[in-house]
A tleap script that builds the chain and sets N, CA, C and O, in Angstrom:
source leaprc.protein.ff14SB
mol = sequence {
  NMET ASN ASP SER ARG TYR VAL CYS PRO LYS
  CYS GLY ASN ILE GLN TYR GLU THR GLY GLU
  PHE ARG ALA THR GLY GLY THR PHE SER LYS
  ILE PHE ASP VAL GLN ASN LYS LYS PHE THR
  THR VAL THR CYS THR ARG CYS LYS TYR THR
  GLU ILE TYR LYS ALA ASP SER SER THR LEU
  GLY ASN ILE PHE ASP PHE PHE THR CASN
}
set mol.1.N position { -16.357 8.521 -5.572 }
set mol.1.CA position { -15.464 9.259 -4.720 }
set mol.1.C position { -14.720 10.270 -5.576 }
set mol.1.O position { -14.500 10.037 -6.764 }
set mol.2.N position { -14.333 11.384 -4.986 }
set mol.2.CA position { -13.635 12.419 -5.729 }
set mol.2.C position { -12.447 12.896 -4.899 }
set mol.2.O position { -12.628 13.423 -3.802 }
set mol.3.N position { -11.258 12.716 -5.409 }
set mol.3.CA position { -10.045 13.134 -4.721 }
set mol.3.C position { -9.144 13.777 -5.764 }
set mol.3.O position { -8.837 13.157 -6.782 }
set mol.4.N position { -8.722 14.996 -5.526 }
set mol.4.CA position { -7.940 15.722 -6.530 }
set mol.4.C position { -6.581 15.081 -6.800 }
set mol.4.O position { -5.921 15.444 -7.774 }
set mol.5.N position { -6.146 14.140 -5.966 }
set mol.5.CA position { -4.859 13.482 -6.198 }
set mol.5.C position { -4.968 12.348 -7.209 }
set mol.5.O position { -3.967 11.982 -7.825 }
set mol.6.N position { -6.158 11.781 -7.396 }
set mol.6.CA position { -6.317 10.676 -8.339 }
set mol.6.C position { -6.635 11.217 -9.722 }
set mol.6.O position { -7.526 12.050 -9.890 }
set mol.7.N position { -5.896 10.734 -10.704 }
set mol.7.CA position { -6.186 11.033 -12.111 }
set mol.7.C position { -6.051 9.726 -12.866 }
set mol.7.O position { -5.001 9.085 -12.817 }
set mol.8.N position { -7.108 9.322 -13.567 }
set mol.8.CA position { -7.078 8.079 -14.333 }
set mol.8.C position { -6.004 8.176 -15.417 }
set mol.8.O position { -5.996 9.139 -16.183 }
set mol.9.N position { -5.101 7.202 -15.496 }
set mol.9.CA position { -4.047 7.248 -16.504 }
set mol.9.C position { -4.552 7.013 -17.933 }
set mol.9.O position { -3.831 7.283 -18.893 }
set mol.10.N position { -5.768 6.517 -18.077 }
set mol.10.CA position { -6.315 6.236 -19.415 }
set mol.10.C position { -7.116 7.411 -19.975 }
set mol.10.O position { -6.953 7.772 -21.140 }
set mol.11.N position { -7.995 8.018 -19.135 }
set mol.11.CA position { -8.893 9.050 -19.671 }
set mol.11.C position { -8.801 10.395 -18.954 }
set mol.11.O position { -9.426 11.360 -19.393 }
set mol.12.N position { -8.041 10.484 -17.864 }
set mol.12.CA position { -7.868 11.747 -17.163 }
set mol.12.C position { -8.968 12.097 -16.174 }
set mol.12.O position { -8.936 13.175 -15.581 }
set mol.13.N position { -9.934 11.219 -15.983 }
set mol.13.CA position { -11.033 11.454 -15.037 }
set mol.13.C position { -10.484 11.488 -13.608 }
set mol.13.O position { -9.483 10.837 -13.309 }
set mol.14.N position { -11.147 12.256 -12.722 }
set mol.14.CA position { -10.688 12.326 -11.332 }
set mol.14.C position { -11.655 11.644 -10.365 }
set mol.14.O position { -11.427 11.676 -9.156 }
set mol.15.N position { -12.718 11.037 -10.859 }
set mol.15.CA position { -13.660 10.335 -9.986 }
set mol.15.C position { -13.412 8.834 -10.067 }
set mol.15.O position { -13.134 8.294 -11.138 }
set mol.16.N position { -13.519 8.167 -8.913 }
set mol.16.CA position { -13.193 6.750 -8.845 }
set mol.16.C position { -14.010 6.056 -7.772 }
set mol.16.O position { -14.643 6.703 -6.937 }
set mol.17.N position { -13.989 4.729 -7.805 }
set mol.17.CA position { -14.598 3.883 -6.788 }
set mol.17.C position { -13.529 2.933 -6.280 }
set mol.17.O position { -12.628 2.549 -7.026 }
set mol.18.N position { -13.626 2.552 -5.015 }
set mol.18.CA position { -12.683 1.595 -4.468 }
set mol.18.C position { -13.410 0.314 -4.067 }
set mol.18.O position { -14.609 0.327 -3.791 }
set mol.19.N position { -12.672 -0.782 -4.040 }
set mol.19.CA position { -13.224 -2.072 -3.630 }
set mol.19.C position { -12.085 -2.950 -3.150 }
set mol.19.O position { -10.931 -2.524 -3.105 }
set mol.20.N position { -12.420 -4.174 -2.794 }
set mol.20.CA position { -11.383 -5.114 -2.380 }
set mol.20.C position { -11.819 -6.533 -2.691 }
set mol.20.O position { -13.008 -6.819 -2.833 }
set mol.21.N position { -10.834 -7.418 -2.794 }
set mol.21.CA position { -11.110 -8.840 -2.976 }
set mol.21.C position { -9.977 -9.636 -2.369 }
set mol.21.O position { -8.900 -9.103 -2.103 }
set mol.22.N position { -10.227 -10.912 -2.152 }
set mol.22.CA position { -9.234 -11.826 -1.592 }
set mol.22.C position { -8.994 -12.969 -2.576 }
set mol.22.O position { -9.872 -13.325 -3.363 }
set mol.23.N position { -7.798 -13.531 -2.517 }
set mol.23.CA position { -7.425 -14.646 -3.401 }
set mol.23.C position { -6.547 -15.627 -2.640 }
set mol.23.O position { -5.959 -15.285 -1.614 }
set mol.24.N position { -6.464 -16.852 -3.153 }
set mol.24.CA position { -5.590 -17.846 -2.533 }
set mol.24.C position { -4.150 -17.574 -2.934 }
set mol.24.O position { -3.894 -16.917 -3.943 }
set mol.25.N position { -3.203 -18.083 -2.136 }
set mol.25.CA position { -1.819 -17.756 -2.405 }
set mol.25.C position { -0.868 -18.915 -2.571 }
set mol.25.O position { 0.180 -18.733 -3.190 }
set mol.26.N position { -1.161 -20.089 -2.063 }
set mol.26.CA position { -0.222 -21.192 -2.164 }
set mol.26.C position { -0.943 -22.521 -2.140 }
set mol.26.O position { -2.173 -22.569 -2.125 }
set mol.27.N position { -0.185 -23.590 -2.136 }
set mol.27.CA position { -0.759 -24.937 -2.185 }
set mol.27.C position { -1.693 -25.199 -1.016 }
set mol.27.O position { -2.819 -25.658 -1.211 }
set mol.28.N position { -1.230 -24.908 0.217 }
set mol.28.CA position { -2.052 -25.131 1.409 }
set mol.28.C position { -3.352 -24.330 1.334 }
set mol.28.O position { -4.432 -24.857 1.603 }
set mol.29.N position { -3.237 -23.064 0.970 }
set mol.29.CA position { -4.433 -22.223 0.931 }
set mol.29.C position { -5.379 -22.644 -0.194 }
set mol.29.O position { -6.593 -22.477 -0.071 }
set mol.30.N position { -4.845 -23.186 -1.283 }
set mol.30.CA position { -5.707 -23.674 -2.366 }
set mol.30.C position { -6.437 -24.947 -1.956 }
set mol.30.O position { -7.620 -25.109 -2.254 }
set mol.31.N position { -5.739 -25.848 -1.274 }
set mol.31.CA position { -6.357 -27.106 -0.836 }
set mol.31.C position { -7.501 -26.838 0.128 }
set mol.31.O position { -8.565 -27.446 0.018 }
set mol.32.N position { -7.284 -25.923 1.081 }
set mol.32.CA position { -8.293 -25.640 2.090 }
set mol.32.C position { -9.166 -24.430 1.733 }
set mol.32.O position { -9.984 -24.001 2.546 }
set mol.33.N position { -9.000 -23.881 0.532 }
set mol.33.CA position { -9.780 -22.741 0.049 }
set mol.33.C position { -9.713 -21.562 1.017 }
set mol.33.O position { -10.741 -20.996 1.388 }
set mol.34.N position { -8.505 -21.198 1.419 }
set mol.34.CA position { -8.295 -20.054 2.303 }
set mol.34.C position { -7.757 -18.910 1.455 }
set mol.34.O position { -6.689 -19.015 0.853 }
set mol.35.N position { -8.511 -17.817 1.418 }
set mol.35.CA position { -8.078 -16.655 0.644 }
set mol.35.C position { -7.217 -15.764 1.528 }
set mol.35.O position { -7.726 -14.895 2.236 }
set mol.36.N position { -5.889 -15.992 1.481 }
set mol.36.CA position { -4.987 -15.293 2.379 }
set mol.36.C position { -4.296 -14.093 1.751 }
set mol.36.O position { -3.451 -13.472 2.394 }
set mol.37.N position { -4.628 -13.757 0.534 }
set mol.37.CA position { -4.077 -12.575 -0.127 }
set mol.37.C position { -5.199 -11.554 -0.278 }
set mol.37.O position { -6.288 -11.889 -0.743 }
set mol.38.N position { -4.936 -10.310 0.114 }
set mol.38.CA position { -5.953 -9.264 0.058 }
set mol.38.C position { -5.490 -8.172 -0.907 }
set mol.38.O position { -4.321 -7.787 -0.903 }
set mol.39.N position { -6.416 -7.676 -1.733 }
set mol.39.CA position { -6.106 -6.653 -2.715 }
set mol.39.C position { -7.153 -5.539 -2.659 }
set mol.39.O position { -8.330 -5.787 -2.399 }
set mol.40.N position { -6.703 -4.320 -2.904 }
set mol.40.CA position { -7.590 -3.165 -2.993 }
set mol.40.C position { -7.631 -2.720 -4.446 }
set mol.40.O position { -6.603 -2.700 -5.123 }
set mol.41.N position { -8.824 -2.360 -4.929 }
set mol.41.CA position { -8.969 -1.907 -6.311 }
set mol.41.C position { -9.394 -0.446 -6.343 }
set mol.41.O position { -10.113 0.025 -5.462 }
set mol.42.N position { -8.939 0.264 -7.373 }
set mol.42.CA position { -9.353 1.640 -7.641 }
set mol.42.C position { -9.837 1.642 -9.085 }
set mol.42.O position { -9.068 1.351 -10.001 }
set mol.43.N position { -11.129 1.975 -9.291 }
set mol.43.CA position { -11.736 1.919 -10.618 }
set mol.43.C position { -12.216 3.298 -11.047 }
set mol.43.O position { -12.944 3.961 -10.308 }
set mol.44.N position { -11.819 3.727 -12.221 }
set mol.44.CA position { -12.278 4.986 -12.799 }
set mol.44.C position { -13.777 4.871 -13.075 }
set mol.44.O position { -14.224 3.869 -13.633 }
set mol.45.N position { -14.556 5.882 -12.692 }
set mol.45.CA position { -16.005 5.826 -12.905 }
set mol.45.C position { -16.394 6.088 -14.359 }
set mol.45.O position { -17.517 5.773 -14.753 }
set mol.46.N position { -15.505 6.648 -15.157 }
set mol.46.CA position { -15.826 6.927 -16.558 }
set mol.46.C position { -15.484 5.752 -17.475 }
set mol.46.O position { -16.365 5.227 -18.156 }
set mol.47.N position { -14.225 5.334 -17.501 }
set mol.47.CA position { -13.803 4.309 -18.466 }
set mol.47.C position { -13.673 2.913 -17.847 }
set mol.47.O position { -13.427 1.942 -18.563 }
set mol.48.N position { -13.836 2.805 -16.530 }
set mol.48.CA position { -13.770 1.538 -15.795 }
set mol.48.C position { -12.371 0.924 -15.743 }
set mol.48.O position { -12.233 -0.253 -15.409 }
set mol.49.N position { -11.343 1.690 -16.063 }
set mol.49.CA position { -9.964 1.219 -15.894 }
set mol.49.C position { -9.751 0.933 -14.409 }
set mol.49.O position { -10.115 1.749 -13.563 }
set mol.50.N position { -9.164 -0.223 -14.087 }
set mol.50.CA position { -8.998 -0.628 -12.690 }
set mol.50.C position { -7.540 -0.919 -12.376 }
set mol.50.O position { -6.861 -1.646 -13.102 }
set mol.51.N position { -7.076 -0.335 -11.276 }
set mol.51.CA position { -5.742 -0.616 -10.764 }
set mol.51.C position { -5.900 -1.497 -9.532 }
set mol.51.O position { -6.840 -1.321 -8.757 }
set mol.52.N position { -4.979 -2.449 -9.347 }
set mol.52.CA position { -5.032 -3.383 -8.228 }
set mol.52.C position { -3.780 -3.198 -7.382 }
set mol.52.O position { -2.661 -3.182 -7.895 }
set mol.53.N position { -3.992 -3.057 -6.068 }
set mol.53.CA position { -2.896 -2.883 -5.120 }
set mol.53.C position { -2.953 -3.973 -4.070 }
set mol.53.O position { -4.028 -4.300 -3.567 }
set mol.54.N position { -1.809 -4.533 -3.737 }
set mol.54.CA position { -1.748 -5.552 -2.699 }
set mol.54.C position { -1.916 -4.865 -1.343 }
set mol.54.O position { -1.279 -3.848 -1.067 }
set mol.55.N position { -2.779 -5.432 -0.508 }
set mol.55.CA position { -3.054 -4.870 0.815 }
set mol.55.C position { -2.584 -5.838 1.885 }
set mol.55.O position { -2.344 -7.014 1.611 }
set mol.56.N position { -2.456 -5.344 3.084 }
set mol.56.CA position { -2.083 -6.200 4.212 }
set mol.56.C position { -3.255 -7.088 4.577 }
set mol.56.O position { -4.395 -6.627 4.636 }
set mol.57.N position { -2.981 -8.354 4.821 }
set mol.57.CA position { -3.998 -9.326 5.216 }
set mol.57.C position { -3.803 -9.654 6.684 }
set mol.57.O position { -2.689 -9.953 7.114 }
set mol.58.N position { -4.882 -9.599 7.454 }
set mol.58.CA position { -4.757 -9.859 8.890 }
set mol.58.C position { -4.813 -11.355 9.187 }
set mol.58.O position { -5.479 -12.112 8.482 }
set mol.59.N position { -4.122 -11.765 10.216 }
set mol.59.CA position { -4.137 -13.161 10.645 }
set mol.59.C position { -5.530 -13.554 11.110 }
set mol.59.O position { -5.993 -14.656 10.816 }
set mol.60.N position { -6.204 -12.665 11.835 }
set mol.60.CA position { -7.551 -12.941 12.312 }
set mol.60.C position { -8.512 -13.162 11.147 }
set mol.60.O position { -9.360 -14.053 11.200 }
set mol.61.N position { -8.384 -12.362 10.106 }
set mol.61.CA position { -9.225 -12.538 8.920 }
set mol.61.C position { -8.973 -13.871 8.245 }
set mol.61.O position { -9.909 -14.507 7.759 }
set mol.62.N position { -7.709 -14.308 8.206 }
set mol.62.CA position { -7.368 -15.596 7.605 }
set mol.62.C position { -7.948 -16.745 8.410 }
set mol.62.O position { -8.450 -17.712 7.837 }
set mol.63.N position { -7.884 -16.651 9.731 }
set mol.63.CA position { -8.436 -17.693 10.595 }
set mol.63.C position { -9.956 -17.775 10.436 }
set mol.63.O position { -10.524 -18.862 10.335 }
set mol.64.N position { -10.601 -16.607 10.415 }
set mol.64.CA position { -12.060 -16.563 10.229 }
set mol.64.C position { -12.446 -17.158 8.884 }
set mol.64.O position { -13.418 -17.908 8.797 }
set mol.65.N position { -11.696 -16.835 7.835 }
set mol.65.CA position { -11.959 -17.375 6.504 }
set mol.65.C position { -11.812 -18.896 6.486 }
set mol.65.O position { -12.603 -19.587 5.845 }
set mol.66.N position { -10.810 -19.417 7.184 }
set mol.66.CA position { -10.568 -20.865 7.235 }
set mol.66.C position { -11.760 -21.605 7.839 }
set mol.66.O position { -12.166 -22.650 7.330 }
set mol.67.N position { -12.321 -21.068 8.922 }
set mol.67.CA position { -13.409 -21.756 9.618 }
set mol.67.C position { -14.793 -21.507 9.002 }
set mol.67.O position { -15.742 -22.212 9.345 }
set mol.68.N position { -14.930 -20.545 8.125 }
set mol.68.CA position { -16.234 -20.264 7.522 }
set mol.68.C position { -16.385 -20.810 6.118 }
set mol.68.O position { -17.436 -20.615 5.507 }
set mol.69.N position { -15.389 -21.481 5.583 }
set mol.69.CA position { -15.498 -22.043 4.221 }
set mol.69.C position { -16.302 -23.278 4.185 }
set mol.69.O position { -16.484 -23.865 3.119 }
savepdb mol mol.pdb
quit
């Protein structure tokens, strides 16, 4: 992806890739393996420096995750 607003703080590159992942957040979610925390990543395509941002997690997604584990 190329956006003139993004500049890698390590190497100055302006091209990046985005992704996302989920993680557990507390005792209940760890016991039942529910990944209720959602994060978005922005990775520089040149040096692979990655920034992680906390994203909003939907209740429906959490319920679906609970029943599909």
